[in-house]
Structures are given as C-alpha cells and as structure tokens.
N, C-alpha and C positions, 0 to 999 in steps of 0.2 A: 674131285681133285686127285691128280695122279700122284704117285709116290715122289716123283721128282719135284712137283710143285709143293708137296707137303714138306720135303726136305729143305727146299729153298726158303719156305716160310719160317721154318724153325730156326734156320741160320739167321734170317733177317731179324726175327724177334730177339734172338740171343745178342745180336750186335746192338740193337736198340737198348736192351737192358744194360749192357756193358757201358754204353755211352751215358745212360741216365745215372748210373751209379759211380762213374769214374770221377775222381777228384779233379778240381780245376788245376791245370798244369802250372808248374812253376811256383807253387806256394809251399813255403817251408812248413806251414801248419799241416798241409795235406800229408807230407812225408812222415809226420808224427802221428798219423792216424786220425786226424781231425780236419775237416774241410769246412771253413766258415761259409763258403759259397753254397753249402747244402743246409745251413742252419736257417730255418724259417723265421726264427726270432730276429736275427740280424737282417735278413732280407726284407722282412715286414717293416722294420724301422727305417731301413734305407730307401725302400721303394714305394711303400703303400701311401695312398692318399689318406687312408683311414687314420694312420698314426698322426699325421699332421693335423687332421681335423680334431682328433681327441685332445691333443695338447693345446691347440688354440681354443677349443671349447672350454677346457679347464681354466685357463687363465682369464678368459672373458667372463666366465661365471664368477671367479674370485674377484675380478675387478668390480663387477656389479655389486658385490657384497661389501666392498671397502667402506662406503659411508656408514653403513649400519654398525660395523664393528668399531669404527673410529668413534662414533657418537656414543655408543654404549660403553661407558668407562668401567662397568662392572664385568665386562666380557674379557676372557683370556682364553687363548687356544692352548695354554699350558695347564694341564690338570694340576690342581693344587696351588696355582698362583693366586694369591690374595693380596688385598691392600695395595693394589696396583693402580688405583683410580687416577692418581696424580702423575704416574709415570708416562713418558712419551710412548706412542705406539710403535711397534716394530713387527716386521715380517722376517721369518727365517726360511731360507731356501737351501736345499742341497745343491750341489754343483753338477756332477756328472749325471746325465740323462734327465736333469731337471732344468738346468740353465744352458748347458752345452751338451751336444750329442757326441758320444764317442764311437758312433757306428763305423766310421771309416777306419779308426784305429782297430776296432774289433775285427774288421774284415781283413786286415793286412798284417797285423803284428805276428811275430813268431812265438808260438806257445812254448813254455808257460808264461803267464802274466808276471810282470814285475812293475813296481812303481816307477823305476828308472825308464823302462820302455815307454810308459805313458808320458813321462816328463819330456823325454827326447822327441817323441812324436809331435807334441805341441810346440816344440821349438822350431819345427820344420814345416808344420801344416797349419792352415787357418782353422780357427775354431768354428763350429757349426752351432748357431743358436737353436734352441728348442723353440718351435713356433709358438708365438704368443707371449714369451717371457719378457722380451724387451719392452713391449707396449705396457705390460702389467707393471714392471718395475718403474717405468716413467710415470704411470698414473699414480702408483702408491707414493712415490716421492713428491709428486705435485700436491698430493693430499696431506703431506707432512709426516709420512711414515718412514721410519729408518729401516734400512735393508741390511740383513746379515746373511752371510754365506757360510754354512757349516758343512765341511767336506771331510771325508775320510782319507783324502790324500795326506800322506805323512809329512811332517816337518822334520827333515833330516838332511844332513850335510851330503854334498857331492864333491868328490875329490878335487875337481878342477875349479869349483865355484867358491869364491871367497864368502859369499852370503851363507850364513848358518841355516837359513830356511829358504832356499831358492824356490821351493814349490809354491810358497805363498805368493811370491811375486810372479811366478808363472801363471797362477790362477788369476791374479789381478790383470796381467797382460791379456790373457784370454778373454776375460770379461770386457776389458776395454775395447778389444778388437771387434766385439759384436755390438758395441754401443752401450755398455753398462759400466760406468766408472765406479770404483770403490777404492778402499785403502786397507792398510794393514789391520786396523782396528776392527774391520768388518768382515774379515776372512779368518775363520777359526778352523785350524787343521787338527788332525790326530797327532799323537805323540809329542805334544807340547803341554807345558803346565800340568803334567801328570794326567792329561786327557787321553783316554783310550778310544777304542772304536765304538763304544757305546756313546752316542751323541748326546745323551741326556745331560751330562755335566756341562757341555757347551751350551745347550739350550738353557740350562739353569743359569749359566754365566750371563747370558743375554737378559734373562728374566730378572736378574738382580737390579738392572738399570732401566728396563723397558717393560711395558705391557705387551706381551706377545699376542698379536691378534690373528696371525695366520702361520701355518706350517706348510711347506711344500717339499715333496720328495718323490722318489720312485721306489723306495724300499720301506718296509714296515719299520725298520730301525730309524727312519727319519722322523718318526712320530712317537714311538714307544721303545723302551729298552727291553732286553731279554728276548731277542728274536733269533739268536744264533745258537749253534751248537757249542761254540766256545763261550767261556764265561767272561763277560766284560761288565764294567760298571757295577750296579747293585745286584747282579744276577747270582744266584746260588745254585741253580740247576740249568742244564742245557735246555734250550728250547726244543720243542717237538712240533710236528704238524698240528697236533691238537691244541697245544698251548698258543701257537700263533693264531689259530682260528678263534680261540677264546679271546685273545686280545682285540681282534677285529670286532667281535661282538661287544666286548666290554666298553669300547669307546665308540659304539655305533652312532651316537648323536653328533660326533665330530666330523664324520666323513662328509665332505661337501659342505660343511658348516664350520669353517675355520681350518680344517685339514683337507689338503688337496693332493691326491696321489696321481702320478702319471705312470704310463706303461713302462715297465722295466724288464723286458724279456731276455736281455743279453747277459746280465750278470746280477749279483746281489745276494742277500742272505737266503733267499728262497732256493738257491741252487744247491744248498746242503740237504734239501728235503725232497729231492726228486725221487 
C-alpha cells in the first residue's frame, strides 16, 4: 500500500467512526448529551423479535397455570397472606412495560423525564400493548379472576384539568384502547391514600379483599419492597446490589410460579445500581 492509499484509508476510517458515533439529528435528547437511538435497551424493545417472544411466552406460561392457582385455595402469590381460602382470586399487574410499552415515548421525549411528559404523550399517541397481555387478561377474567393494575404513575392535579386525578383516567383510557376494560376501583396509583412508590401497601390493599394468585411486573419492586436507594414503605435502609440479589434468592420459589417478570431494560429501580 502506498502512502497515498494509507492516508486515504485512514481518512475513510475516521469518517466511518464519526458517522457511527454521531447522534441522530434533530433530537433534543442528543443535544443534552444522550441519544436514545444509541441505547441498545430501547432499540431491543422496539425492534427485536426476541422481546416479543419473551413477553408472549411469559403470558402464555402464566395462562396455563391459571387453573392450578384458582383451584388451590391455599395458594397465594402474596407472601404472608393467610386465611384467604374464601376470598375471590385476583391478579395484580404493573402497567408500564408490563401491560403497555413506553418504548416510543422513551425514544422521543426530551430529557429529563417528568410524569407530565408521559401523561401528555399518551394524550396524543396510541398505546402499544405488551405482546400476550390482552389474551392473558381475557383468559383470567373468563376464569373468574379479578384484575388489578398497580402503577407508580402519580395521582396529582394538572392545572387545566378539573379531574383531581387525571392520570387514573388516562391509564383507564390507555388500557381500553388496547382492548382491556377496567375502572377506578381497579387502578391503584402512587401518591394517593398515603401510598408511596413502594407498591407493597397497594398489593396489601388488594389482598384485604382478594386472594392474590399472580403478580406481574418488569421491576423487582412489583414483587417485593425495599429495592430502591430511596426509602419507601417499610424500608429502613437503602437497597444495594447485594440486597436486591438476596431478595431474588429469598423468593426463588415464586419466580415463574405465581410471579412473572418481564424484561425492563429502559428504566426502573435497577438504574440506580449501574
């Protein structure tokens, strides 16, 4: 190779490297130093066949287990729930990344995140169902199971909205748009009734009237408390990587057996421990 050829090759490689690392044009997030188009977690959820296969597989596996958990009245997916044999069965699902996918919001919104930005997004865009969830909910309801949705979207006022909790009706509308009907009683948000971001109190609220046979979520906090660096609920110490791993092991018999976790690479309590 001549010196000229070598110089041209170096220039070409430099240009390729610059193109590969350049942020997607026109995105406000890129100007803040973060480009969602380079985030493999977002791109995997948006484009991979594997993500769809995993979520569909999870819901089909859970659907197959429904008759067993309904018939066994001694069973509960809530550790510590007892004397629930005569209570009607219920399933608790998280909403974001469990029932609806926020991937399009994550790809397009301007950082930093606010709850208002997510609320406004869903007023203007169609909800995307997580593959498998609509069929599962229909099967569970057909079998006589009550469905509750526990989400950490806040219940808070918005200036131009007369509704004191427009987020609840926003969630109800989203679910309705993907084929899952529900009502105020079955959608439990954060920041109401002294409920904080530890979902344990809301799960316990459901367990007061129902035998909880299944839990679904994309975050460890959808199953157990004390998974965050911030103190919520009954927690007295911040979570650590080690304590989170210990919780997974402590409840090992529940995973795939009443507890069903879906991929959540885009956001969640795990991001505090990178």
